[in-house]
C-alpha positions as CSV (number, residue, x, y, z in Angstrom):
1,X,39.4,27.5,41.2
2,X,43.2,28.6,41.0
3,X,46.2,27.1,42.5
4,X,49.7,28.4,43.9
5,X,52.4,27.1,42.6
6,X,56.5,28.2,42.5
7,X,57.3,31.3,43.6
8,X,54.7,33.8,43.1
9,X,52.8,32.1,40.3
10,X,49.0,31.5,39.8
11,X,47.6,28.4,37.9
12,X,44.1,28.3,36.4
13,X,42.3,25.9,34.7
14,X,40.0,26.9,31.4
15,X,38.5,24.8,28.9
16,X,37.1,26.2,25.2
17,X,34.5,24.4,23.1
18,X,35.5,25.1,19.8
19,X,33.3,24.5,16.8
20,X,33.7,24.2,13.1
21,X,30.8,25.7,11.2
22,X,32.7,25.1,8.1
23,X,32.2,22.6,5.0
24,X,35.4,21.5,5.1
25,X,37.6,20.0,7.7
26,X,40.0,22.9,10.0
27,X,42.8,22.8,12.2
28,X,42.5,25.3,15.2
29,X,45.1,26.6,17.3
30,X,45.0,28.6,20.7
31,X,47.4,31.4,21.9
32,X,48.7,33.8,23.9
33,X,49.0,37.0,22.5
34,X,52.5,39.1,22.5
35,X,52.1,40.7,24.7
36,X,51.2,38.5,28.1
37,X,54.5,36.0,26.4
38,X,56.5,39.4,27.7
39,X,54.8,39.4,31.2
40,X,55.8,35.8,31.8
41,X,52.1,34.3,31.3
42,X,52.6,30.4,30.0
43,X,49.9,28.4,28.3
44,X,50.0,24.4,28.3
45,X,47.7,22.2,26.2
46,X,47.8,18.8,25.6
47,X,48.2,19.6,21.7
48,X,49.5,22.2,20.4
49,X,46.7,22.4,17.3
50,X,42.8,20.6,17.2
51,X,41.6,18.6,14.4
52,X,38.1,19.0,13.4
53,X,35.8,17.5,10.4
54,X,33.4,19.6,8.8
55,X,30.8,20.7,11.5
56,X,32.6,19.0,14.4
57,X,33.4,20.1,18.0
58,X,35.5,19.3,20.4
59,X,36.4,20.6,24.0
60,X,40.3,22.4,24.4
61,X,41.3,22.4,28.3
62,X,44.6,24.0,28.4
63,X,46.3,25.5,32.0
64,X,47.9,29.0,32.0
65,X,50.5,30.3,34.3
66,X,50.2,34.1,35.4
67,X,52.9,35.9,37.7
68,X,50.9,37.1,40.4
69,X,51.4,40.8,39.5
70,X,49.1,40.9,36.7
71,X,46.5,40.5,39.2
72,X,44.1,43.2,40.1
73,X,43.4,44.0,43.8
74,X,40.0,41.5,43.9
75,X,42.4,38.6,42.3
76,X,41.3,38.6,38.8
77,X,43.3,39.1,35.9
78,X,41.5,39.8,32.2
79,X,43.3,38.7,28.9
80,X,42.6,37.9,25.7
81,X,43.5,34.3,24.0
82,X,44.0,34.0,20.3
83,X,42.0,31.7,18.4
84,X,43.4,30.9,14.9
85,X,42.3,28.7,11.9
86,X,46.0,27.9,10.6
87,X,45.3,27.2,7.0
88,X,43.2,30.3,6.6
89,X,44.6,32.6,9.3
90,X,41.3,34.0,10.6
91,X,42.1,34.7,14.3
92,X,39.4,35.4,17.0
93,X,40.0,36.8,20.2
94,X,38.1,34.6,23.2
95,X,38.0,37.1,26.3
96,X,38.9,35.2,29.7
97,X,39.2,35.7,33.1
98,X,41.2,34.2,35.7
99,X,41.3,34.2,39.4
100,X,44.1,34.0,41.5
101,X,44.4,35.5,45.5
102,X,42.6,38.9,46.7
103,X,45.4,41.4,46.8
104,X,43.6,43.7,48.1
105,X,44.7,46.1,51.1
106,X,41.7,47.7,52.4
107,X,40.5,46.6,55.8
108,X,36.4,46.7,56.6
109,X,35.6,47.6,60.1
110,X,32.2,47.1,61.3
111,X,32.3,50.3,63.4
112,X,31.2,48.9,66.7
113,X,32.1,50.0,70.6
């Protein structure tokens, strides 16, 4: 579910289902919050925005590149993506869990003789 790229970087693929439930055409963008960008997280999408007709929907594919340091001991990184309608500025956060290598250094023993 993840790929190691470059040095100490993890790549995850995500897809979001975006729906326009309004009566007018809308344009959406999905971005990282500034605090994630400051940690070196990067997002790549085929298009910077997604245009939807009234009542329309689309599946948006994106790749997110993370430094290994943002993952917890169990190989998870919890983050929020920002989904914003560009005309009105209405924004909604999207909770996402990225996966990476297990950094748990604990060792378990079966306790045999």
